[in-house]
matplotlib code that plots the C-alpha trace (Angstrom):
import matplotlib.pyplot as plt

x = [-19.9, -17.2, -13.5, -12.4, -9.0, -7.2, -8.3, -11.7, -10.4, -6.7, -7.3, -9.7, -7.2, -4.5, -6.9, -8.2, -4.8, -5.6, -4.2, -5.8, -4.3, -3.0, -3.3, -1.7, -4.0, -2.1, -5.0, -8.8, -8.4, -6.4, -9.0, -11.9, -10.1, -9.3, -12.8, -14.5, -12.4, -13.1, -16.8, -17.0, -15.2, -16.7, -13.3, -12.0, -8.9, -6.5, -5.8, -2.2, -1.1, 2.6, 3.8, 4.6, 1.1, -0.2, 1.8, 0.5, -3.2, -3.5, -4.7, -8.2, -8.8, -7.2, -9.5, -12.6, -12.0, -11.4, -14.6, -16.6, -15.4, -16.3, -19.8, -20.4, -19.2, -20.2, -17.0, -14.6, -11.9, -8.9, -7.2, -3.5, -0.5, 2.3, 5.8, 5.1, 8.4, 7.5, 5.1, 4.0, 3.1, 1.1, -0.8, -1.6, -3.1, -5.1, -6.5, -7.4, -9.4, -7.0, -8.1, -4.7, -1.0, 2.3, 5.3, 8.5, 11.4, 13.5, 16.2, 16.6, 18.5, 16.5, 15.9, 15.0, 12.6, 10.8, 10.6, 9.3, 6.7, 5.4, 4.6, 2.7, 0.8, -0.2, -1.6, -3.2, -4.9, -6.6, -8.2, -9.2, -6.6, -4.4, -0.7, 1.8, 5.5, 8.5, 11.7, 14.6, 15.2, 13.3, 15.3, 14.2, 12.6, 9.3, 8.5, 11.7, 13.0, 15.7, 17.5, 20.1, 20.5, 23.7, 21.9, 18.7, 18.8, 16.7, 14.7, 16.0, 13.0, 14.1, 14.2, 10.8, 9.2, 10.6, 9.6, 6.0, 6.0, 7.2, 5.3, 1.9, 1.6, -1.5, 0.7, 4.3, 6.3, 9.6, 12.3, 12.4, 13.8, 11.2, 11.9, 9.8, 9.5, 9.6, 12.2, 15.0, 14.8, 12.9, 13.1, 14.6, 12.0, 12.9, 9.8, 11.5, 11.6, 7.9, 7.0, 9.2, 7.8, 4.2, 4.0, 5.3, 3.1, -0.8, -0.8, -0.2, 3.2, 3.1, 4.8, 6.0, 7.1, 4.3, 4.4, 5.9, 6.3, 5.5, 2.1, 3.5, 5.7, 2.7, 0.8, 3.8, 4.1, 0.4, 0.7, 3.7, 1.7, 1.5, -1.8, -1.3, 0.4, 1.3, 0.9, 1.6, 4.1, 2.0, -1.0, 1.3, 2.7, -0.7, -2.0, 0.9, 1.0, -2.7, -2.2, 0.9, -1.0, -3.9, -1.6, 0.7, -2.4, -3.7, -1.6, -4.8, -6.2, -6.3, -9.3, -7.8, -11.0, -10.1, -6.8, -7.7, -10.7, -8.6, -6.0, -8.6, -9.9, -6.4, -5.9, -9.2, -7.9, -4.6, -6.5, -9.0, -6.1, -4.4, -7.6, -8.2, -4.6, -4.6, -7.8, -9.7, -12.7, -16.1, -14.4, -15.9]
y = [-0.5, -0.5, -0.6, -4.2, -6.1, -7.1, -10.7, -9.8, -9.6, -10.6, -14.4, -14.1, -12.0, -14.6, -17.4, -15.7, -14.2, -10.5, -7.8, -5.2, -1.8, 0.1, 3.8, 6.2, 8.7, 12.0, 14.4, 14.7, 15.0, 11.8, 10.0, 11.2, 10.5, 6.9, 6.0, 7.7, 5.6, 2.4, 3.1, 3.6, 0.2, -1.6, -2.6, -3.3, -1.2, -0.3, 3.2, 3.3, 5.8, 6.3, 7.7, 11.0, 11.2, 10.5, 13.4, 15.6, 14.8, 13.7, 10.2, 11.2, 12.9, 10.0, 7.4, 9.6, 10.2, 6.5, 5.6, 8.2, 6.6, 3.1, 4.3, 6.2, 3.6, 0.3, -1.1, -3.4, -0.9, -1.5, 1.4, 0.2, 1.6, 1.7, 0.9, 1.0, 1.4, 0.0, -2.2, 1.0, 2.9, -0.2, -0.5, 3.2, 2.9, -0.2, 1.6, 4.5, 2.4, 1.1, -2.2, -3.3, -2.5, -3.1, -3.7, -3.0, -4.7, -5.0, -2.8, -5.3, -8.6, -11.5, -13.1, -9.8, -8.9, -12.3, -11.7, -8.2, -9.1, -12.0, -9.6, -7.3, -10.3, -11.7, -8.4, -7.4, -10.8, -10.5, -7.4, -8.7, -6.6, -7.9, -7.6, -7.1, -8.0, -7.0, -8.9, -7.5, -3.8, -1.8, 1.1, 4.6, 7.4, 7.4, 10.2, 10.7, 7.1, 6.9, 3.7, 3.9, 1.2, 0.0, -0.8, -2.3, -6.1, -8.6, -11.1, -14.8, -17.2, -19.6, -16.8, -15.4, -18.8, -19.3, -15.7, -16.5, -19.8, -18.2, -15.0, -15.9, -12.5, -12.0, -10.8, -10.4, -7.6, -8.9, -6.9, -8.1, -5.1, -2.4, 0.9, 3.7, 6.9, 7.1, 5.1, 6.6, 3.6, 0.3, -1.7, -5.1, -7.2, -10.8, -12.7, -15.9, -14.8, -13.8, -17.2, -19.3, -17.5, -17.4, -21.1, -22.0, -19.7, -19.4, -15.6, -13.0, -11.4, -7.6, -5.4, -2.1, 0.7, 0.0, 3.6, 3.8, 0.0, -1.0, -2.6, -5.9, -6.2, -5.6, -8.4, -10.7, -9.9, -10.7, -14.0, -14.9, -14.4, -10.8, -10.0, -6.4, -3.5, -0.2, 3.0, 6.5, 8.5, 8.4, 10.0, 12.6, 13.5, 13.7, 15.9, 18.2, 18.5, 19.4, 22.1, 23.5, 23.7, 25.7, 28.1, 28.6, 29.5, 32.1, 33.8, 35.3, 32.0, 31.8, 29.6, 26.1, 24.5, 25.9, 23.9, 21.0, 19.9, 19.2, 17.7, 15.3, 14.4, 13.6, 11.2, 9.5, 8.6, 7.2, 5.1, 3.8, 2.8, 0.9, -0.9, -2.0, -3.1, -5.0, -6.9, -5.9, -4.3, -5.8, -7.8, -5.8]
z = [5.8, 8.5, 7.8, 7.3, 7.7, 4.5, 5.2, 3.8, 0.3, 0.0, 0.1, -2.8, -4.7, -4.3, -5.3, -8.4, -9.5, -9.2, -6.9, -4.6, -4.7, -1.7, -2.4, 0.1, 1.7, 2.1, 2.6, 2.0, -1.8, -2.0, 0.1, -2.0, -5.3, -4.3, -3.0, -6.0, -8.5, -6.5, -6.4, -10.1, -10.7, -7.6, -6.3, -2.8, -1.8, 0.9, 2.3, 3.1, 5.7, 6.4, 9.8, 8.0, 6.7, 10.2, 11.6, 8.8, 9.0, 12.6, 13.6, 14.5, 11.1, 9.3, 10.8, 10.4, 6.8, 6.1, 8.1, 6.1, 2.8, 4.0, 5.1, 1.9, -0.6, 1.0, -0.3, 1.6, 2.6, 4.9, 6.6, 6.8, 8.6, 5.9, 7.1, 10.8, 12.7, 16.0, 18.1, 19.9, 16.6, 15.4, 18.6, 18.6, 15.2, 16.1, 19.2, 17.0, 14.6, 11.9, 10.5, 9.3, 10.1, 8.5, 10.7, 8.8, 10.6, 7.4, 9.0, 11.9, 11.7, 10.3, 13.7, 15.3, 12.5, 13.1, 16.9, 16.6, 13.8, 15.9, 18.7, 16.4, 14.8, 18.2, 19.4, 16.2, 15.6, 19.0, 17.7, 14.3, 12.6, 9.7, 9.5, 6.7, 7.3, 5.3, 4.3, 2.4, 1.9, -0.7, -2.2, -3.0, -0.9, 1.0, 3.4, 5.4, 4.8, 2.2, 1.0, -1.7, -4.4, -2.8, 0.5, -1.1, -0.4, -2.3, -0.2, -0.1, -0.8, 1.9, 4.4, 3.3, 3.6, 7.1, 8.0, 7.1, 8.9, 12.1, 12.1, 10.5, 8.8, 6.5, 3.6, 3.0, 1.3, -0.1, -1.8, -5.5, -7.3, -7.1, -5.3, -3.7, -5.8, -9.6, -11.7, -13.8, -16.0, -15.9, -12.6, -12.6, -11.0, -9.9, -10.8, -9.9, -6.2, -6.2, -7.7, -5.3, -2.2, -3.4, -4.2, -0.7, 1.4, 1.5, 1.7, -1.0, -1.7, -1.6, -4.3, -2.9, -5.2, -7.8, -9.2, -12.7, -13.1, -16.7, -17.1, -18.5, -15.4, -13.1, -14.9, -14.7, -11.0, -10.4, -12.4, -10.2, -6.9, -6.0, -4.4, -3.1, -4.9, -3.4, -5.4, -4.0, -6.1, -9.3, -7.4, -5.9, -9.4, -11.0, -8.1, -8.2, -12.0, -12.1, -9.4, -11.2, -14.5, -12.9, -11.1, -14.1, -16.3, -13.8, -11.1, -9.7, -8.5, -4.7, -3.9, -3.1, -4.6, -8.0, -8.1, -5.8, -7.8, -11.0, -8.8, -7.4, -10.9, -12.1, -9.2, -9.9, -13.4, -12.0, -9.5, -12.0, -14.4, -11.6, -10.5, -14.0, -14.5, -11.1, -12.1, -9.0, -10.8, -9.7, -6.9, -4.0]

ax = plt.figure().add_subplot(projection="3d")
ax.plot(x, y, z, "-o")
ax.set_aspect("equal")
plt.show()
């Protein structure tokens, strides 16, 4: 199966009150773990690729790995640019074979965010590529982007509704109290904002910073209208913990396969648990 846009599965997720996971691809082992878990549970999913990961893997390798996963699995898989910083980056990814892009204009003024997002939507739609927009500022650290709590701004429902109406994005990430990275305590998610926006727009709300959010909060977010949830840090932690355990046990290990195999297995378990929590099992 070829890579697909998020429109192949997100409308169904919103209609049936479940969410599709975006799991970030940081290398081959991440890609393999994610698709293996999804195949076992027959779930659609989204490979998220940040600009930092693109620099690390190279755009040609990134697309080739995702295409291989789609062909092998037969699952509906979207290859999605995560937090794209410009029109140019989004177009570069589309030309390379990405089936979905996010334009993150949250650091611009509200009006400028709308203007720039509209440009991305217009170009992407002509290519059959889905677009995610973002409103409000999500705190925490992702790659080299860092936003402290003081500068994290919650989305205003009325602005989110207008943003959708003017841009026509296929899903909308709104800042509702989650953060990138792991939480020191429990996040304070504003379910009322999710619900107000979700009821007023026909496309799903996206929850960024899904790692470490308690299961009950995830369920409440989905019930309120979240249809896409991003997970990255939990996979990174599981991967690194498994590698550290192997190397700590035996200092003589030098074959990467000896520690990357358990790392991959650990990530499979994380992804499976998220797919089951999100309710996307058997929705492919």
